[in-house]
C-alpha positions as CSV (number, residue, x, y, z in Angstrom):
1,M,112.7,-123.3,-3.6
2,K,114.8,-121.2,-5.9
3,V,118.4,-122.4,-5.7
4,L,120.6,-119.4,-5.3
5,S,124.3,-119.4,-6.1
6,G,127.2,-117.0,-6.2
7,F,127.1,-116.1,-2.6
8,S,129.8,-116.1,0.1
9,I,129.9,-117.8,3.5
10,I,132.3,-116.0,5.9
11,I,133.5,-118.0,9.0
12,P,135.4,-116.0,11.6
13,A,137.5,-118.5,13.6
14,Y,139.5,-118.1,16.8
15,N,141.2,-121.4,17.9
16,E,138.5,-123.6,16.4
17,T,140.6,-126.6,15.5
18,S,138.1,-129.0,17.3
19,V,135.1,-127.8,15.3
20,I,136.1,-126.3,12.0
21,S,136.1,-129.5,10.0
22,K,132.7,-130.5,11.5
23,T,131.2,-127.2,10.5
24,L,132.5,-127.4,7.0
25,S,131.5,-131.0,6.6
26,K,127.9,-130.2,7.7
27,L,127.7,-127.4,5.1
28,L,128.6,-129.8,2.3
29,E,127.2,-133.2,3.3
30,D,123.8,-132.7,1.6
31,Q,125.6,-131.6,-1.7
32,R,123.2,-128.7,-2.1
33,L,125.8,-125.9,-2.3
34,N,127.4,-125.0,-5.6
35,N,129.1,-121.9,-7.0
36,V,129.7,-120.7,-3.5
37,E,132.7,-119.0,-1.9
38,I,133.6,-120.1,1.7
39,I,136.0,-117.9,3.6
40,V,137.6,-118.9,6.9
41,V,139.2,-116.0,8.7
42,C,141.6,-117.1,11.4
43,N,142.0,-114.2,13.9
44,A,145.0,-114.6,16.2
45,C,144.7,-118.4,16.1
46,T,147.4,-120.2,18.1
47,D,146.2,-123.7,17.3
48,S,145.8,-125.7,14.0
49,T,142.6,-124.1,12.7
50,A,144.4,-122.9,9.6
51,E,146.0,-126.2,9.0
52,K,142.7,-128.0,9.5
53,T,141.1,-125.7,7.0
54,N,143.8,-126.3,4.4
55,N,143.7,-130.0,4.9
56,F,139.9,-130.0,4.4
57,K,140.4,-128.0,1.2
58,T,143.0,-130.5,-0.1
59,K,141.0,-133.6,0.9
60,N,137.9,-132.3,-0.9
61,A,139.5,-130.6,-3.9
62,D,137.8,-132.8,-6.5
63,Y,134.4,-132.2,-4.9
64,F,135.0,-128.4,-4.7
65,E,135.9,-128.4,-8.4
66,R,132.7,-130.2,-9.4
67,Q,130.5,-128.0,-7.3
68,K,132.4,-124.8,-8.2
69,I,133.1,-124.1,-4.5
70,T,136.1,-122.1,-3.4
71,L,137.5,-122.4,0.1
72,S,139.8,-119.5,1.0
73,L,141.8,-118.9,4.2
74,I,142.6,-115.5,5.6
75,E,144.9,-115.1,8.6
76,T,145.2,-112.0,10.8
77,P,147.2,-111.5,14.0
78,L,144.5,-109.2,15.4
79,A,142.3,-111.1,17.9
80,S,139.0,-109.6,17.0
81,K,135.9,-111.3,15.6
82,T,134.5,-108.1,14.1
83,N,137.8,-107.4,12.4
84,A,137.7,-110.9,11.0
85,I,134.2,-110.4,9.7
86,N,135.2,-107.1,8.1
87,L,138.2,-108.8,6.4
88,G,136.0,-111.5,5.1
89,I,133.5,-109.0,3.7
90,K,136.3,-106.9,2.1
91,H,137.6,-110.1,0.5
92,T,134.4,-110.9,-1.4
93,N,132.3,-109.1,-4.0
94,S,129.2,-111.3,-3.5
95,D,125.8,-109.7,-3.5
96,N,124.7,-111.9,-0.6
97,I,126.9,-113.1,2.3
98,I,126.4,-115.5,5.2
99,L,128.2,-114.8,8.5
100,L,128.6,-118.2,10.2
101,D,130.0,-118.9,13.6
102,A,132.6,-121.6,13.5
103,D,130.9,-123.8,16.0
104,I,127.5,-123.8,14.5
105,S,126.0,-126.7,12.6
106,I,123.8,-125.9,9.5
107,S,123.3,-127.7,6.2
108,G,123.6,-126.4,2.7
109,E,119.8,-126.9,2.3
110,N,119.1,-124.6,5.2
111,I,121.5,-122.0,3.9
112,L,119.7,-121.9,0.6
113,C,116.3,-121.7,2.3
114,L,117.5,-118.7,4.3
115,L,118.7,-116.8,1.3
116,D,115.6,-117.6,-0.7
117,E,113.3,-116.4,2.1
118,M,115.3,-113.3,2.6
119,Q,115.1,-112.5,-1.1
120,I,111.3,-113.2,-1.2
121,S,110.6,-111.0,1.8
122,G,112.8,-108.1,0.8
123,A,114.6,-108.3,4.2
124,L,118.1,-106.9,4.4
125,V,119.3,-109.3,7.1
126,A,118.0,-112.7,8.2
127,S,118.7,-115.7,10.4
128,P,117.3,-119.2,10.5
129,A,115.4,-120.4,13.6
130,V,117.6,-121.8,16.3
131,K,117.4,-125.3,17.7
132,F,119.1,-125.7,21.0
133,N,120.9,-129.0,21.4
134,Y,121.2,-129.7,25.2
135,K,121.1,-133.5,25.2
136,N,124.7,-133.6,26.5
137,S,124.2,-130.8,29.0
138,N,123.8,-131.2,32.8
139,F,120.5,-130.7,34.7
140,F,120.9,-127.0,35.3
141,V,121.9,-126.2,31.7
142,K,118.9,-128.2,30.4
143,A,116.6,-126.4,32.7
144,Y,117.9,-123.0,31.5
145,Y,117.5,-123.8,27.8
146,R,114.0,-125.4,28.3
147,V,112.9,-121.9,29.3
148,A,115.2,-119.9,26.9
149,E,113.9,-121.8,23.8
150,K,110.4,-120.5,24.5
151,S,111.5,-116.8,24.9
152,F,110.0,-114.3,22.5
153,Y,113.6,-113.2,21.6
154,N,114.7,-116.7,20.6
155,L,111.5,-117.5,18.7
156,H,111.0,-114.2,16.8
157,L,113.9,-111.8,17.1
158,R,117.1,-113.7,17.3
159,I,119.5,-112.5,14.5
160,S,122.6,-114.5,15.5
161,N,125.1,-117.2,14.8
162,V,124.0,-117.6,11.1
163,I,123.3,-114.2,9.5
164,A,122.4,-113.6,5.9
165,I,123.0,-110.0,4.7
166,S,121.9,-108.7,1.3
167,K,124.0,-106.3,-0.8
168,E,121.8,-103.4,0.4
169,G,122.3,-104.6,3.9
170,Q,126.1,-104.7,3.5
171,L,126.1,-101.1,2.2
172,K,123.9,-100.0,5.2
173,L,126.0,-101.8,7.7
174,N,129.3,-100.6,6.2
175,Y,131.6,-102.2,8.7
176,L,131.5,-103.5,12.2
177,P,133.2,-101.6,15.1
178,N,135.2,-103.4,17.7
179,V,132.4,-104.6,19.9
180,I,131.8,-107.9,21.8
181,A,128.2,-108.4,20.8
182,D,128.7,-108.4,17.1
183,D,125.4,-110.3,16.3
184,E,123.4,-107.9,18.5
185,F,125.1,-104.9,16.9
186,I,124.0,-106.2,13.4
187,R,120.5,-106.8,14.6
188,L,120.1,-103.4,16.1
189,S,121.5,-101.8,12.9
190,F,118.3,-102.7,11.1
191,P,114.7,-101.8,12.0
192,E,112.2,-104.6,12.5
193,N,110.8,-104.4,9.0
194,E,114.3,-105.0,7.5
195,R,115.1,-108.1,9.4
196,L,113.7,-111.6,9.4
197,V,113.8,-114.9,11.4
198,V,113.1,-117.7,8.9
199,K,111.0,-120.4,10.6
200,K,111.3,-122.7,7.5
201,C,114.9,-123.4,8.2
202,H,117.1,-123.8,11.2
203,F,120.6,-124.2,12.6
204,Q,121.7,-126.2,15.6
205,F,123.2,-124.5,18.6
206,S,125.3,-126.8,20.8
207,C,124.5,-125.7,24.4
208,P,127.2,-125.6,27.1
209,K,127.6,-128.9,28.9
210,N,128.0,-127.5,32.4
211,I,126.8,-124.5,34.5
212,N,130.2,-122.9,34.7
213,S,130.5,-122.7,30.9
214,L,127.0,-121.4,30.6
215,I,127.6,-118.6,33.1
216,K,130.8,-117.6,31.4
217,T,129.0,-117.4,28.1
218,L,126.1,-115.4,29.5
219,T,128.5,-113.1,31.3
220,R,130.1,-112.2,28.0
221,V,126.7,-111.6,26.5
222,K,125.8,-109.2,29.3
223,I,129.1,-107.3,29.0
224,G,128.5,-107.0,25.2
225,N,125.1,-105.6,25.7
226,M,126.4,-103.1,28.3
227,Q,129.0,-102.0,25.8
228,L,126.3,-101.5,23.1
229,A,124.2,-99.5,25.6
230,K,127.2,-97.3,26.3
231,L,127.6,-96.7,22.6
232,K,124.0,-95.4,22.6
233,T,122.5,-98.0,20.3
234,K,118.8,-98.7,20.2
235,N,117.1,-100.2,23.2
236,L,118.1,-103.8,23.7
237,V,115.5,-106.5,23.8
238,S,116.0,-108.8,26.7
239,Q,116.2,-112.5,26.0
240,S,113.9,-113.1,29.0
241,N,110.9,-111.4,27.3
242,F,108.1,-113.9,26.8
243,K,105.2,-113.9,24.4
244,R,103.0,-115.4,27.0
245,E,103.1,-115.6,30.8
246,L,104.8,-118.7,32.1
247,K,103.8,-120.3,35.3
248,I,106.4,-120.4,38.0
249,S,108.3,-123.7,37.7
250,P,111.6,-125.1,38.8
251,N,113.0,-124.5,35.4
252,L,112.0,-120.9,35.5
253,V,113.6,-120.4,38.9
254,I,116.8,-121.9,37.7
255,F,116.7,-119.8,34.5
256,G,116.2,-116.6,36.5
257,T,118.9,-117.4,39.0
258,I,121.5,-118.1,36.3
259,K,120.6,-114.9,34.5
260,L,121.1,-112.9,37.8
261,I,124.4,-114.6,38.5
262,A,125.6,-113.7,35.0
263,L,124.4,-110.1,35.4
264,F,126.2,-109.7,38.7
265,R,129.3,-111.3,37.3
266,A,129.3,-109.0,34.3
267,C,128.7,-105.9,36.4
268,W,131.7,-106.9,38.7
269,Q,134.0,-107.5,35.7
270,V,133.1,-104.2,34.1
271,A,133.4,-102.3,37.4
272,T,136.8,-103.9,38.2
273,N,138.0,-103.9,34.6
274,S,138.7,-107.6,35.0
275,A,136.8,-109.0,32.0
276,P,138.9,-111.6,30.2
277,K,139.6,-110.9,26.5
278,W,138.1,-114.2,25.4
279,E,135.4,-115.9,27.5
280,R,133.3,-118.5,25.7
281,D,131.9,-122.0,26.0
282,E,134.9,-124.4,25.7
283,S,132.9,-127.4,26.9
284,T,131.6,-128.1,23.4
285,R,135.0,-127.6,21.7
286,K,137.0,-130.3,23.6
287,V,136.5,-133.3,21.3
288,D,137.0,-133.3,17.5
289,K,135.6,-136.4,15.9
290,F,136.5,-135.1,12.4
291,N,140.0,-135.6,11.2
292,N,139.6,-134.0,7.8
């Protein structure tokens, strides 16, 4: 693997005090990253995300100096993930950037692999393969993700959570509008031959622990996709598309039922204009074992 350097990792963060130290620690624990810029963009945070980030920077100052890593903090009063991403991109001049969700676990080795494979392939945008961690989830959530992890979308099309964008890709993307489904907007901004899912590397997605959190998350996804459809973007690819036929099973029935509940809930919220501004999985953000 060719070790790339001189890139930026942009982490938009909204009230991520319980996970931000864990995310940063995972990036650095294998000591593979060097000459890298990390930018945490706090958007309308009302918790101690910014303080946690600064404390992490202070505690690891010597290591950052040795590895030529800079950790910057940007704060904005505007509660918008896409605005936070735009601010992060505007702050850096790196040829390659990584957009990293604040609650996602990925190592430095996997980040380097992602950039390397993107450069080799000539893709403008790329994501690692996703590994769903549902060991702490309840029965119904486990059943859902046992089906979801086999979907054609998640295996071959998912540009999400960890997104590498080349310089050419940044120029093509320009900026992100104020949309809910920011990852899907990025994916649909590039034709299939310009995007890549890298199977050689992966990130870990912590699944919701309970059915209520899962339905809230899926509802927001549905509303985001409705918004993109209204903006007349390209045809969306359903997460329920499968490469091969699956036999009817209890897991598949649970999967389909949960998808329908989320769809009906999203339609109701859109029709009644009652969608909350922030609706995400809070079940995986309750405990912070890292006190950096």
